[in-house]
N, C-alpha and C positions, 0 to 999 in steps of 0.2 A: 301738630299735624295739620296739613293743608287739606281742607275738606272740599274745596272748590271743584277739583277734578272729578271725584266720585259723584258729587251732587249733579254736576253737569252731565256726566255720562248716564246717570240714572234718569235724569229728565229727558235726555235724548232718547233713551230706551222707551219711555212712556209715549213720547211723540211718535216714534216709529211703530209702536204697538197699535196706537190709534190709526195710523196710516194703513197698517196691515189689515186691521179689521174693516176699514173703509174699502180697501181694495177687494177684500173677500166678498163683501156685500155687493160690490159692483161687478162681480163675476170674473175678476182677474186673479185666479187662484195661484198661478205660478208667481206672479209679482208679490202676492200677499205672503207666500211662503218665504221668499227671499227677504222681504222686509221684516218678517217675523224673526228670521234667523239673525238679521242684523240687530234687531232689538234685543234678542237674547245675548248676543255678543257684547253689546254695549252695557247691558245690565251686569253681565259676568265681569266685564272689565272694571266696572264700578265696585263690585264686591271684592275683586282682587286688590284694588287700590286701598280699600278700607281694611281688609283682613290680611293681605299679603305682605 
């Protein structure tokens, strides 16, 4: 099995989550929510590639 795709998606999810937290701290709540949803989608995609 090729693990590069899931690892990269989960790494992207971590980066996006950090960005969402930074945006929330900066007072940009709507952008933080959108970025958080993208992070969740990237993490879910990684899990799908591992277990799907």
